[in-house]
N, C-alpha and C positions, 0 to 999 in steps of 0.2 A: 504494500500500500504506500502511495506517495502522500506527501503533505498537501492538504487541500490549498493552503496558502501558496505553495510552490506551483500548484496546478493553475490557480487563478492568475498568477503572475506570468506563467509561461505556457499558455494554451497551445501555441504553435509548436513548441518543443515537444509537448505531449503527443500532439497529433502526428508529428513527423516520426516520433519514436514508434507509434503504433503502425504507421505505414511501413517503416523499415522492418518491423517484425511480421508484416503481413497479417496483422490482427485488425479486425473490424471494431473500431471504437470511435464514438462521436463525442469529442470533448465539449462541444457546444451544448449538447444535451445535458451533460453533467453540470456545466456551469449554470444552465437555466434552472435546473432542479436545485442547485446549490443556492442560487439567489432567492428562489421561492422559500427554501428551507430557512435561510437567514431571516427573511422577512417574517415568516411565521413564528420563528423563535422570539423575535422582538415583540410581536403581537401577543404571544402567549405570556411572556414575562410581564408585559404591561397589564394584561387582564388579571394576572395573579396578584400583582401589586394593588390593583383596584379592589379585588376581592378581599384581600387582607385588610385594606383600609376600611372597606364597607363592613366587614365582620367586627372590627373594633368599634365602629360607629354604632352598630346595632347593639353591641354589649353595653354601650354607655348611655343609650336612650332610655328614659324612664316613662315618657308619655306613651300610652298604649297605641293611640292612633298613629303617631309619628313612627313608632317602632314597627307597626304593621306595614307601613309604606316602605320603610327602610329594608324590612325583610323581603318584601316583594322585589325591590331593586337588587338585593343581594342574590335572590333566586335567579333573576334574569342574567346577572353577571356570571353566575355559576353555569347556567345553560350556554351562555356565549363562550365561556372558557372551555367547557366540555367539547363544544363543536370545533373550536379552534385547535384544541389539543388533538382531536381526531384528524384534522387536516394536517397538522404537524407530523403526526405519527405516520401517515401515508407518505408524506414528502420525505421524511427521514428514512423510511424503509426503502424507498426508491433511491435515495442518496447513498445509503449504505451499499445497495446492490451495485450501483454504478461505480462507487469507489473501489469495490472489490474487483471490478472489471478493468480498472486502469492498468495498462501494462507499464512495466518499468522502462526506463529510457536506455537503449543500448549505447555502449561506449562508442565514441567516434571511430575507434580502431576496428570495430566490428564491420566486416565486409558486407556489402549489400548482396542479397540473394534470396531466393524463395524456398529452397530446400537444401538438404545435405549435399546435393550435387554441386551446390555453389560454395561449399566450404573451401577455405584456402589452406593449402599445405604449408605448414611453418617449418617443419624439419623432419628428417628421417634418421632413425638410428638402427644400425645393424643391416646386414644383407641377408635376404632369404637364402638358406643353404640349398645348394644344387642337389637334386636327387638323380641317381642313375636308374631309378625305377619310377613308375607312375605312383605318386603319393596317394595313399588311401584317405578317405574322409574319416572324421572322428567316430561316426556311427559304426562303420565297418571295423575300425580298430577296437573300439570298446566292446562290441558284441563278441568279436573273436577272442578277446582276452578276458572275457568274463567280468567286465568293469561296469556294465549297465544292463538293466532290464527294463526296456521301454514298454514292452507288452504288458507285463504284470504291473508296471507303474500306472499305465492307463486303466487297467482293471481296478486298481485301488483308488486312484485319484482322478480319473477321467483324462480328458485331452491334455496333453503336455505333462502328464504324470511320469515319474521315473523313479527307479531305485539305483543309487550308486553303490557299487559292490567292490569288495576286495581292495585292490591297490588304488582304485579310484577314490574310495573312501579314505584310505590312508593318505593319498595325495592331497585330498582336500584338507585334512587335518594338518598335514605338513605345511601347506600354503598358509594357513591361518597362523601357525606357530612361527613360520618364516617371517611373515609381515610384522607380527607383534615383536619379535626379536629385533628386527631391523629398526623399529621405532623406539626401542627400549630407552635410549638416551637422547631422544629427539625433542623432548619437552611436550610431547603429545600424551595426555593422560589416557590410559586404557580404560574402556568402558564396555560393559555388556548392556545394551539398551533394550527396553521392552518393545515388543512387536505390536502389542495392543495399545491403541492410542485413542484419546477422546477427539471428537470432531474439531474442537477448537485448534488442535495442533495441525490439522490438515488445512484449515483456513489460514492459520498463522504462517505456515511454511510456504503458502502460495499454491498448494496443490488443489485446494477447493476455492471457488465453486466449480471451476472449469473441468476437472478430471474425475468427477464422481463415478463415472461409468467404469473407471479402471481400478477402483478400490473395493475390496471385500468388506462388507459390513456384517457384524454379528447381531444377534437378537438382543444384546445388552447395550445397544447404542454405542458400541466400541467398533473401531476399525482396525484391520490388519495393515500395518505400516508397509509401504513400498520401499523404504530405505531408512537407515538409522538417522538420517538428517531430520526426519519428522519428529521423533521423540527427543532427539538431542536439542532441537530448537525449542521445544516445549519445556525443556529442563529448567530454563531460567525465565520463563514467562512471568510477567508482572513483578520482576525483581529489579532492584537497583544495585549495580555492581560498582566497585571502586575502580577508578582509572588505573590505579597501580596494579590491579589484578588482571589487566588486559595486556596482551591478548590471552584468551583462554583457548587452548588447543586440545582437541580430543581425537582419539582413535577408537571408533565405536563399532562393535560387532553386533549384528542382529540377523535373524531370519527376515526375509523380505517376501512380500506377496503382491502380485500384480495380475489383474484380470487380462491384461493385454487386449483390451477391447478394440483398440484402434489398429491391431496388427493381424487382422483376419487374413489368412492366406500366406502370411510371412513366416518363414522358418518353422514350418509345421512338423518337421522331423528333427530329432537330435536334442541337444541340450543348450542351444544358443538362447532361445527365447522361452522362458518357463514361467509358470504361475507361482512357483515357490523356489527360492534360492537363498543363498547366504552372501553377506557382503560385510566388508570392513570399510568403514567410511571415515574420512578425515573431515573435521569440522573446526572452524575458527570463529570466535567472536572477537572483534577488534574495536579500536577506537574509531570514531567517525571521521576518517581521513581517506580520501580517494587514493593517495599515493601508497598508503599502507595496504589498501585492498589490492592494488596492482602488485605490490611486493609479495604479499601472502598468496596471491593467485599463482604467481610464478613458483613460489615455494611448494605449494600443494601439488602443482603439476610436476615439478622436479622430483618430489617424493615418489609419486606414482611411476615416473620414468625410472627412478632408481630401482623400484621393485621389479620392473620388467627387464632392466639391464642385468640385475642379479640373476634373473632366470634365463638370460641370454635369448630373449625373444625379440625378433625384429619388429619394429613398430614405427608409426609416424604420428606426429601431432598436427592437428588441423585447427584452424580458427573458425569457429562456427559462424555462419552468416546470420543476418538478422532474422530470416525466416526459419532458422533452425535452432534458435535459442528460446527458452521458455519465457512465459509472460513475466515471471519474477526476476529474470536474469539481466545483469548488466553486460556480462561477457562470459563466454564459454569456450574452453578448449575441449576437444575430444581426442583421446589417445586411441589409436587403432592398431591392433596387432595383425601380423601377417598370418593368413590362413592358406597353407599350401594347396589344399584340395580345391579351393575356390579361386586361387591365384589373385587374391586381393586382400587389402587390409579391412578389418572389421572392428567396430568400436568395443573397447573393453573398459574404458574409464571416461568420466565426464567431470571436468573441473570448472567451477563457476563462482562468481561473486555477485552480490545482490545489493550492496550498500545497505540502507536501513529498510528496505522493502519488507523483509520478514520480521525484523525486530520491532518495527512500528506496529505491525499487526499484533505481535505478541507482547508488546509493551516491555521490551528488554532494554533497560537504560543503564547509564553509568553517570556518576558525578565526577565532573572534570576537576582539574587542579584549580580552575577559576571558580569552582563551586556551582557551575551551571550544569543542568541536566541535559544529556544528549542520548539519542538512540545509538546502540552499538551497530556496527556493520557485521555482516555475516558472509562466510565463504564455505564451500565444501568441495570435496573430490573423493572419488573412489580410491581406496588403497588396493583392494583386490575384491573381485566378485567371483564366487564359485557357484555352480560348476562351469560357468562360461569360459573361464580362463583355461580350463582343462582342454578345451578344443585346440587352442594354440599350442599348448605344451605337447599334447599327444601327437598332433600332426607334424609339428616342427622337429620333434625328437624321434619320429618313427624310423625303424630300420627295415632293410629289405626283407628280413625274415619275419616281419610282423611284430617284433618286440619293440619296446619303447625304452630309450635311454632316459633315466631319471636325471633331471637337471642337477648339476653339482651342488647348487645351493640347497636342494631339498634332500639330498642323499642321507645326510645325518639324521633327518627326521624319520625317514622311511626305513633306513637300515639296509638298503640295497641299491645297486647301480642300474638295475634293469627290471622292467616289467615284461614277463614272458610266460604268462600262464598258458598260452596256447600258440599255435602256429597258423598263420593265415594261409589259405590256398594261394598258389602262385597265380 
């Protein structure tokens, strides 16, 4: 959510930001409703003041006839106030709805474009290893090695259900331990975050009201979180922090749940796009300074790159264009790892900053050295997401005999150098 005062003073900037994000939003409509709401606020306050004054006058009158007339006037004031409060409530509801629809303003460095096809490559790390055989896809590898059971997964969980088995389970545990060990002395506090969250956290983090169709809801009016970002942002809702305590940096693990409502027909096989998965998320709350956001955005991205470099996985970093960043985002980098069977890079990490868009909704503030209250700024990025990253590991480390070499960084966690439960057909 943006500051309404900022919106009033910069309507063209808001409209341009929406256009760059390819989001339909009419700032003039918001300002019209805002003006009506402000006028009704003044009228309601004026009528309340008159009612209070009239109530005191009635209490002080001793003459019966005069008192009856005053009571009649007071009753008329109450009716007028009730009507005006109803008008204000309707205007305020519409105002709140439109305020939640205002998109954040993309940074000037965000490239123009309508979709991920228009993202701009920033850098490439590593070179895809040459194969002297046709590389197999992750489904073929995993099924042959006894690492996954998609058929029984679908029987138990429905579409996109899966069981990770044997060394795939060990590999997942190894990855989580590898990442937490890598961040041990980084200043990022380790957290295991809840997956069940209240609705206010989804509004606060900017996922609602637009993405309701992609979220699972329970019968207890709780929701299954799609990322640890959501509970972690709610962790400090309605709190006032000390500037000296910022930045706050977290490395948060949680199960994640997504309906993938907008992904019909995409990645219907395998473990790339799932309803249930696990993720370790980086999150930062910082002071309200743009340059700090830029600095920490690069830090978060570098951390994720370090994870992939330690695994020796070829990847590239792209700057997301306006049409491929979220409503809440100021700027986003995607990190994409090389998938040999598809001969292309695919997204594994997403690194973003938001300024005070989320913290304003969640009322997360800090008291500055000058004793002024300000909203914190927020940032986040994936550290590792499983089982998606297994696709890149298994495919890039596959051998001609169908076995998988375990990345050196993970061997101490698994206790072996190779996964070779079975041999693939030639």
